[in-house]
C-alpha positions as CSV (number, residue, x, y, z in Angstrom):
1,X,148.0,85.1,137.5
2,X,148.6,81.6,136.0
3,X,146.5,80.2,133.2
4,X,146.4,77.0,131.2
5,X,146.2,78.8,127.9
6,X,146.7,82.5,127.1
7,X,145.7,83.8,123.6
8,X,147.7,87.0,123.1
9,X,147.2,90.0,120.8
10,X,144.2,88.7,119.0
11,X,141.4,90.7,117.3
12,X,138.4,89.5,119.2
13,X,135.0,89.1,117.6
14,X,133.0,88.0,120.6
15,X,130.0,86.5,118.8
16,X,127.4,89.0,120.0
17,X,127.5,91.2,116.8
18,X,129.4,93.9,118.5
19,X,132.5,95.6,116.9
20,X,135.8,93.7,117.2
21,X,138.4,94.8,119.7
22,X,142.0,93.9,120.6
23,X,142.6,91.9,123.8
24,X,144.1,88.8,125.4
25,X,142.1,85.8,126.7
26,X,143.1,83.6,129.6
27,X,141.8,80.1,130.0
28,X,141.7,77.9,133.1
29,X,140.5,74.4,132.7
30,X,137.4,74.5,130.5
31,X,136.4,78.1,131.0
32,X,137.4,81.6,129.8
33,X,138.8,83.1,133.0
34,X,139.9,86.5,131.9
35,X,139.5,88.8,128.9
36,X,141.9,91.8,129.1
37,X,145.6,92.7,129.1
38,X,147.6,89.7,130.4
39,X,151.1,91.0,130.0
40,X,152.2,89.9,133.5
41,X,150.5,86.5,133.5
42,X,151.9,83.0,132.9
43,X,150.5,80.0,131.1
44,X,151.3,76.5,130.2
45,X,150.6,77.4,126.5
46,X,150.7,80.8,124.9
47,X,149.2,81.4,121.5
48,X,150.2,84.5,119.6
49,X,147.1,85.6,117.7
50,X,148.6,88.8,116.3
51,X,146.9,89.5,113.0
52,X,144.3,86.8,113.6
53,X,140.6,86.8,114.5
54,X,139.7,85.1,117.8
55,X,136.0,84.1,117.8
56,X,133.7,81.7,119.6
57,X,133.8,78.2,118.1
58,X,131.3,77.8,115.4
59,X,128.0,76.0,116.1
60,X,126.8,73.9,113.1
61,X,123.0,74.2,113.5
62,X,122.1,71.5,111.0
63,X,124.2,68.3,110.7
64,X,123.8,64.5,110.3
65,X,126.8,63.5,112.4
66,X,124.8,61.2,114.7
67,X,126.7,58.1,113.7
68,X,129.7,59.5,111.9
69,X,130.6,61.1,115.3
70,X,131.0,57.5,116.5
71,X,132.8,56.0,113.5
72,X,135.0,59.1,113.0
73,X,135.3,60.5,116.5
74,X,138.0,63.0,115.7
75,X,135.5,64.9,113.5
76,X,138.1,66.0,111.1
77,X,135.9,67.6,108.3
78,X,134.2,69.9,110.9
79,X,136.9,70.6,113.5
80,X,139.2,71.9,110.7
81,X,136.4,74.3,109.8
82,X,136.4,75.8,113.3
83,X,133.2,74.0,114.3
84,X,133.2,73.2,118.0
85,X,129.5,72.0,118.4
86,X,127.4,69.8,116.0
87,X,123.6,69.9,116.3
88,X,122.5,66.4,115.2
89,X,119.2,64.6,114.7
90,X,117.9,66.7,111.8
91,X,115.4,66.0,109.0
92,X,113.6,63.5,111.3
93,X,116.6,61.2,111.5
94,X,117.9,60.3,115.0
95,X,119.4,57.0,116.1
96,X,117.0,56.8,119.0
97,X,114.6,55.8,120.5
98,X,114.0,52.2,119.4
99,X,111.0,51.7,121.7
100,X,111.5,48.0,121.9
101,X,115.0,47.4,123.4
102,X,116.3,46.5,120.0
103,X,118.6,49.2,118.6
104,X,118.6,47.6,115.2
105,X,115.0,48.6,114.7
106,X,116.1,52.2,114.0
107,X,119.5,51.2,112.4
108,X,117.9,48.9,109.8
109,X,114.5,50.6,109.4
110,X,115.8,54.2,109.1
111,X,119.5,54.6,108.7
112,X,120.8,51.8,106.6
113,X,118.0,51.9,104.0
114,X,117.1,55.6,103.8
115,X,120.2,57.1,102.3
116,X,121.9,57.9,105.6
117,X,125.2,56.4,104.4
118,X,127.1,56.2,107.6
119,X,129.2,53.2,108.2
120,X,126.9,50.2,108.6
121,X,129.6,48.3,110.6
122,X,129.1,50.7,113.5
123,X,127.6,48.6,116.4
124,X,124.5,50.1,117.9
125,X,124.1,49.1,121.5
126,X,121.6,51.8,122.7
127,X,117.8,52.2,122.7
128,X,117.1,55.5,124.4
129,X,118.5,59.0,124.1
130,X,120.2,58.6,127.4
131,X,121.9,55.4,126.3
132,X,123.0,56.9,123.0
133,X,124.4,60.0,124.8
134,X,126.2,57.9,127.3
135,X,127.7,55.7,124.5
136,X,128.9,58.7,122.6
137,X,130.4,60.2,125.8
138,X,132.2,56.9,126.6
139,X,133.7,56.8,123.1
140,X,134.5,60.5,123.1
141,X,134.5,63.1,120.3
142,X,136.6,66.1,119.4
143,X,133.5,68.4,119.2
144,X,130.5,68.9,121.3
145,X,127.4,67.1,120.2
146,X,123.9,68.5,120.7
147,X,121.4,65.8,119.8
148,X,117.8,66.3,118.6
149,X,115.0,63.8,118.4
150,X,113.9,62.7,114.9
151,X,110.2,62.3,114.1
152,X,110.9,59.4,111.7
153,X,112.6,57.5,114.5
154,X,109.3,57.7,116.5
155,X,107.5,56.4,113.4
156,X,109.7,53.4,113.0
157,X,109.6,52.7,116.7
158,X,105.8,52.8,116.7
159,X,105.2,51.1,113.3
160,X,103.7,54.2,111.7
161,X,105.7,53.9,108.4
162,X,102.9,53.5,105.9
163,X,101.2,56.1,103.7
164,X,98.2,56.5,106.0
165,X,97.2,58.3,109.1
166,X,98.9,57.0,112.3
167,X,96.6,54.9,114.5
168,X,95.6,56.1,118.0
169,X,98.0,53.4,119.5
170,X,100.9,54.6,117.3
171,X,100.3,58.2,118.3
172,X,100.2,57.3,121.9
173,X,103.5,55.4,121.6
174,X,105.1,58.3,119.7
175,X,104.0,60.8,122.4
176,X,105.4,58.6,125.1
177,X,108.8,58.1,123.3
178,X,109.0,61.8,122.4
179,X,108.5,62.9,126.0
180,X,111.0,60.3,127.2
181,X,113.7,61.6,124.8
182,X,113.0,65.3,125.6
183,X,113.1,64.6,129.4
184,X,116.4,62.8,129.0
185,X,117.9,65.9,127.3
186,X,117.2,66.0,123.5
187,X,117.0,69.6,122.4
188,X,114.1,69.5,120.0
189,X,112.1,67.4,117.7
190,X,112.7,67.4,113.9
191,X,110.7,66.4,110.9
192,X,111.7,65.5,107.4
193,X,108.5,66.1,105.5
194,X,109.9,65.6,102.0
195,X,111.1,62.0,102.7
196,X,109.4,58.9,104.0
197,X,108.2,58.0,106.5
198,X,107.8,61.6,107.9
199,X,106.3,62.7,104.6
200,X,103.3,60.5,105.3
201,X,102.4,62.5,108.5
202,X,99.6,65.1,108.4
203,X,100.0,68.6,109.7
204,X,97.5,67.7,112.4
205,X,99.6,64.7,113.6
206,X,102.7,66.8,113.8
207,X,100.8,69.4,115.8
208,X,99.6,66.7,118.2
209,X,103.0,65.3,118.8
210,X,104.5,68.8,119.3
211,X,101.8,69.7,121.7
212,X,102.8,66.7,123.8
213,X,106.3,68.1,124.4
214,X,105.8,71.9,124.0
215,X,105.5,72.4,127.8
216,X,109.1,71.4,128.4
217,X,111.5,74.3,129.0
218,X,113.3,75.6,125.9
219,X,112.2,72.8,123.5
220,X,111.6,73.7,119.9
221,X,110.4,72.3,116.6
222,X,112.8,71.8,113.6
223,X,111.6,71.1,110.1
224,X,112.9,69.9,106.8
225,X,109.7,71.0,105.2
226,X,107.6,69.6,102.4
227,X,109.8,70.5,99.5
228,X,108.6,70.0,95.9
229,X,107.1,71.6,92.9
230,X,105.5,75.0,93.7
231,X,105.8,74.4,97.5
232,X,108.3,77.2,98.3
233,X,105.5,79.2,100.1
234,X,103.2,76.5,101.5
235,X,106.1,74.7,103.1
236,X,106.8,77.7,105.3
237,X,103.1,78.3,105.9
238,X,102.8,74.8,107.3
239,X,105.8,75.3,109.7
240,X,104.2,78.5,110.9
241,X,100.9,76.8,111.5
242,X,102.5,74.0,113.5
243,X,104.4,76.6,115.6
244,X,101.3,78.6,116.4
245,X,99.0,75.7,117.1
246,X,101.5,73.8,119.1
247,X,102.8,76.9,120.9
248,X,106.3,75.9,120.1
249,X,109.3,77.8,118.7
250,X,110.3,76.9,115.1
251,X,113.6,76.4,113.4
252,X,113.2,76.0,109.7
253,X,115.9,73.8,108.1
254,X,118.2,74.6,105.1
255,X,116.0,77.4,103.6
256,X,116.3,77.4,99.8
257,X,114.3,77.5,96.5
258,X,114.7,74.2,94.6
259,X,112.0,74.7,92.0
260,X,113.6,76.6,89.1
261,X,110.4,78.2,88.1
262,X,110.5,80.3,91.4
263,X,114.1,81.3,91.6
264,X,114.3,84.9,92.9
265,X,111.3,84.7,95.2
266,X,113.3,84.7,98.4
267,X,111.9,88.0,99.6
268,X,108.4,86.6,99.4
269,X,109.4,83.7,101.5
270,X,111.3,85.8,104.0
271,X,108.2,88.0,104.5
272,X,106.3,85.0,105.8
273,X,108.9,84.6,108.5
274,X,108.8,88.3,109.3
275,X,105.0,88.4,109.5
276,X,104.9,85.3,111.7
277,X,107.5,86.8,114.0
278,X,105.5,90.0,114.2
279,X,102.4,88.0,115.3
280,X,104.4,86.5,118.2
281,X,106.0,83.3,116.8
282,X,109.6,82.6,117.7
283,X,110.8,81.4,114.3
284,X,114.3,81.3,112.7
285,X,116.0,79.3,110.0
286,X,119.4,77.9,108.9
287,X,121.0,77.7,105.4
288,X,124.2,76.7,103.7
289,X,126.3,78.6,101.1
290,X,126.0,76.2,98.1
291,X,123.9,76.0,95.0
292,X,123.5,72.2,95.3
293,X,121.8,69.9,97.8
294,X,122.7,66.5,99.0
295,X,119.9,63.9,99.5
296,X,118.6,60.5,98.5
297,X,117.7,59.5,95.0
298,X,114.3,58.5,96.4
299,X,113.2,62.1,96.3
300,X,112.7,61.7,92.5
301,X,110.2,58.9,93.1
302,X,106.5,59.1,94.0
303,X,105.9,59.2,97.7
304,X,103.2,56.5,97.7
305,X,105.7,54.0,96.3
306,X,107.7,54.1,99.6
307,X,104.9,53.2,102.0
308,X,106.0,50.6,104.5
309,X,109.8,51.1,104.0
310,X,112.4,50.2,101.4
311,X,111.6,46.5,101.4
312,X,108.0,47.2,100.4
313,X,109.3,49.6,97.8
314,X,111.5,46.9,96.3
315,X,108.6,44.5,96.3
316,X,106.6,47.1,94.2
317,X,109.4,47.2,91.7
318,X,109.0,43.5,91.2
319,X,105.3,44.0,90.3
320,X,105.3,44.8,86.6
321,X,102.2,47.0,86.8
322,X,103.4,49.0,89.8
323,X,106.9,49.3,88.4
324,X,105.5,50.8,85.2
325,X,103.3,53.2,87.2
326,X,106.3,54.3,89.3
327,X,108.4,54.7,86.2
328,X,105.8,56.7,84.3
329,X,105.3,59.1,87.2
330,X,109.0,59.7,87.5
331,X,109.3,60.4,83.8
332,X,106.3,62.7,83.9
333,X,107.7,64.6,86.9
334,X,106.5,64.5,90.5
335,X,103.7,67.1,90.8
336,X,104.3,67.9,87.1
337,X,107.8,69.2,87.5
338,X,110.2,67.2,85.4
339,X,113.7,66.5,86.7
340,X,116.8,67.9,85.0
341,X,118.7,64.6,85.1
342,X,122.0,66.1,84.1
343,X,122.0,68.0,87.4
344,X,121.6,64.9,89.7
345,X,125.0,63.3,90.4
346,X,125.8,60.1,92.4
347,X,127.8,60.9,95.5
348,X,128.0,57.6,97.3
349,X,126.8,54.1,96.6
350,X,127.0,50.9,98.7
351,X,127.2,48.4,95.8
352,X,130.9,48.2,95.1
353,X,130.2,47.0,91.5
354,X,128.7,50.4,90.9
355,X,131.5,52.4,92.5
356,X,132.6,53.6,89.0
357,X,129.3,55.6,88.8
358,X,130.2,57.9,91.6
359,X,130.5,61.4,90.2
360,X,128.3,60.7,87.1
361,X,124.9,62.2,86.5
362,X,121.8,60.2,86.1
363,X,121.7,61.4,82.5
364,X,125.2,60.0,81.9
365,X,124.4,56.7,83.6
366,X,121.2,56.4,81.6
367,X,123.1,57.0,78.4
368,X,125.7,54.4,79.3
369,X,123.0,51.8,80.0
370,X,120.9,52.8,77.1
371,X,117.9,53.3,79.4
372,X,115.5,56.1,80.2
373,X,116.3,58.0,83.5
374,X,113.4,56.6,85.4
375,X,114.4,53.0,84.7
376,X,118.0,53.9,85.5
377,X,117.2,55.2,89.0
378,X,115.0,52.2,89.7
379,X,117.7,49.8,88.7
380,X,120.3,51.7,90.8
381,X,118.0,51.5,93.8
382,X,117.5,47.7,93.3
383,X,121.2,47.1,92.9
384,X,121.9,49.0,96.1
385,X,118.9,47.5,98.0
386,X,118.6,51.0,99.5
387,X,118.4,54.7,98.7
388,X,121.4,56.0,96.7
389,X,123.0,59.3,97.9
390,X,123.2,62.0,95.2
391,X,124.0,65.7,94.8
392,X,121.2,67.9,93.4
393,X,122.4,71.0,91.5
394,X,119.1,72.8,92.0
395,X,119.7,76.3,93.3
396,X,121.0,79.7,92.2
397,X,123.5,82.1,93.8
398,X,121.2,85.0,94.2
399,X,118.8,83.0,96.4
400,X,121.7,81.7,98.5
401,X,122.9,85.3,99.1
402,X,119.4,86.5,99.9
403,X,118.8,83.8,102.6
404,X,122.3,84.2,104.0
405,X,122.0,88.0,104.5
406,X,118.7,88.0,106.4
407,X,118.8,88.7,110.2
408,X,116.9,85.4,111.0
409,X,119.5,83.2,109.3
410,X,121.8,80.8,111.1
411,X,124.4,78.6,109.4
412,X,124.0,74.8,109.2
413,X,126.1,72.7,106.9
414,X,123.6,69.8,106.5
415,X,126.8,67.7,106.4
416,X,128.5,65.1,108.5
417,X,131.7,65.2,110.5
418,X,133.9,62.7,108.7
419,X,137.5,61.9,107.8
420,X,139.2,61.5,104.5
421,X,140.2,58.0,105.5
422,X,136.9,56.9,106.9
423,X,133.7,55.4,105.5
424,X,133.2,58.2,102.9
425,X,136.7,58.0,101.5
426,X,135.7,56.3,98.2
427,X,132.7,58.6,97.8
428,X,132.2,62.2,96.8
429,X,130.1,63.7,99.6
430,X,128.8,67.2,99.3
431,X,131.7,69.7,99.9
432,X,129.7,71.3,102.6
433,X,131.0,68.4,104.8
434,X,134.4,70.2,104.7
435,X,133.9,73.8,103.6
436,X,130.7,75.5,104.8
437,X,132.0,77.9,107.4
438,X,135.3,79.0,105.8
439,X,133.4,79.3,102.5
440,X,131.2,82.0,104.1
441,X,134.1,83.8,105.7
442,X,136.3,83.6,102.6
443,X,134.2,83.6,99.5
444,X,131.3,85.6,100.7
445,X,132.6,88.0,103.4
446,X,136.1,88.7,101.9
447,X,135.8,88.0,98.2
448,X,132.2,88.7,97.3
449,X,131.9,91.6,99.7
450,X,128.6,90.3,101.1
451,X,126.2,92.7,102.8
452,X,127.2,90.9,106.0
453,X,129.9,92.3,108.1
454,X,132.3,89.8,109.6
455,X,130.9,90.4,113.0
456,X,127.4,89.6,111.8
457,X,128.5,86.5,110.0
458,X,130.3,85.2,113.2
459,X,127.1,86.0,115.2
460,X,125.1,83.7,112.8
461,X,127.6,81.0,113.5
462,X,127.9,81.3,117.3
463,X,125.7,83.3,119.7
464,X,122.6,83.1,117.5
465,X,122.5,79.3,117.4
466,X,123.6,79.1,121.0
467,X,120.5,81.3,121.8
468,X,118.2,78.9,119.9
469,X,119.7,75.9,121.8
470,X,119.5,77.9,125.0
471,X,123.2,77.2,125.7
472,X,123.8,79.5,128.6
473,X,127.6,79.6,128.6
474,X,128.5,78.9,124.9
475,X,128.5,80.8,121.7
476,X,130.2,84.0,122.9
477,X,133.6,85.0,124.3
478,X,132.8,86.1,127.8
479,X,134.4,85.4,131.2
480,X,133.1,82.2,132.8
481,X,131.9,80.9,129.5
482,X,133.1,77.6,128.2
483,X,136.3,78.0,126.1
484,X,135.1,77.0,122.7
485,X,137.3,79.2,120.5
486,X,138.2,79.4,116.8
487,X,141.3,81.4,115.8
488,X,141.5,82.2,112.0
489,X,143.2,84.4,109.5
490,X,140.5,86.6,107.9
491,X,142.9,87.4,105.0
492,X,143.5,83.7,104.0
493,X,140.5,81.7,105.3
494,X,138.9,79.8,102.4
495,X,137.2,76.5,101.6
496,X,139.1,74.1,99.3
497,X,136.5,71.3,99.0
498,X,134.7,71.0,95.7
499,X,132.3,68.5,94.0
500,X,135.1,66.8,92.1
501,X,137.4,66.5,95.2
502,X,135.4,67.1,98.4
503,X,137.9,65.6,100.8
504,X,140.0,68.8,101.3
505,X,140.5,70.8,104.4
506,X,140.1,74.6,104.3
507,X,142.9,77.1,104.7
508,X,143.2,79.8,107.4
509,X,141.8,78.0,110.5
510,X,144.9,78.1,112.7
511,X,143.7,76.9,116.1
512,X,140.5,75.4,117.5
513,X,139.9,75.1,121.3
514,X,137.1,72.9,122.6
515,X,136.2,73.0,126.3
516,X,139.5,74.7,127.1
517,X,141.7,72.1,125.2
518,X,143.4,72.5,121.9
519,X,141.8,70.3,119.3
520,X,143.6,72.0,116.4
521,X,147.0,73.6,116.9
522,X,148.9,75.3,114.1
523,X,146.6,73.7,111.6
524,X,147.2,70.2,112.9
525,X,144.8,67.9,114.8
526,X,145.9,67.2,118.3
527,X,144.1,63.9,118.3
528,X,142.5,64.8,121.6
529,X,138.8,64.0,122.3
530,X,137.9,67.4,123.7
531,X,134.1,67.4,123.2
532,X,131.1,66.7,125.3
533,X,127.6,65.4,124.6
534,X,125.4,68.3,125.5
535,X,121.9,68.0,126.9
536,X,119.0,70.5,126.9
537,X,118.6,69.9,130.6
538,X,122.2,70.6,131.5
539,X,122.2,74.3,130.6
540,X,125.8,74.2,129.2
């Protein structure tokens, strides 16, 4: 029999959490045609995988590559990790729908000013999910993209961006736009309840919006929950309430403990998931293997100060009384929890005059400027005319391991698919952009001897997220499934990216196949755009 690609002599971990086995794989066009002994078969390309692991391509369940997939279409930081599918539109941010035939409504109102530091020179020429997906398909990407709908985009499109309940008219428009995006193929709806404008939404409003789309097949609710002082339990309870009352499945984003007073309480949090599941709620979560987060500096500021968008926030800073009130609340600590300013580090900044501050902590910058930390972050925000991106070193290793090991965990980097020469080249983005998946395989499975077996870790990266997305023919190595395949060396795979030098590819990811075509061959990018834009309605 003739094949396009034969993978010979590999140790197959098929993604389903079953034990590994030795076999060959034959690929014709974009599908796996045969799994078995192929000694008497021919192929245009034969890959000798002796001594290597052959697994499904990794599915990154939580990313923000919505625009970087356009500006960096070869997706280098992720494809070199073995990621073949990116799930975008998380934390309430999606680049659609505009709701008014002006794509700059979302670009200017949500992405350029809210710390989503993707290349502002990218031209937006779409308004709906369908137009965005078609635009991305026309440009082409190396990986598959599975877009989700962001709740904040609905708010910007309807005008519900102030610290108040949404009006009846705004709710009606959000429901209409949400249904439109879901019908066109968005996989789910996501919220970002720690950041404006989604943080202004009440639980009841979110339930109402979710109810309006919960009848669509396979749709689910994704939440970056209400993080903050003492909220490690209540943030999960709210997600569970929304799931039950909306009758919708729940995916909880980047589960972690960020309040140092509650480190070690992971088991209490996980019991909430288990109890909700026992009562009939379909609920899972994703996490990443780092003790630091990446976010906007605005999360150190009082929520009320952001009502109406960044321009309104900047106006408040020019009001002496309001500025003092904001500064005092920052210094006192939001909800009474004071920030550890030495743990918050600038990762990227738009004002080139401040590029020398990248890599410095807020404490270091405050000392350089002879200011208190609160005044420092207000000035940085003014000078950038937007939210500044930072790294928060706010977690501990024990909690990371606890959340990784649980059976309900999937893996999501919370990072972007970027290139070392692209928009981020002068910044220091979170190393998760480049290292999440090999870090788990190398540092946790091989070096730390995690409780997880390699087969279970692969399952969390492949078949489990494919099940959540209801991708019928991806996430596992089976005949007639799409040939999304990662071939790696379990003895050498490791992440190299770190906080000082994040633009470093991992070791040990030898070959990556997307839709039957080599995207990475012998550790080198083929510069082929092998990906597809997936839609919930297509049942890929």
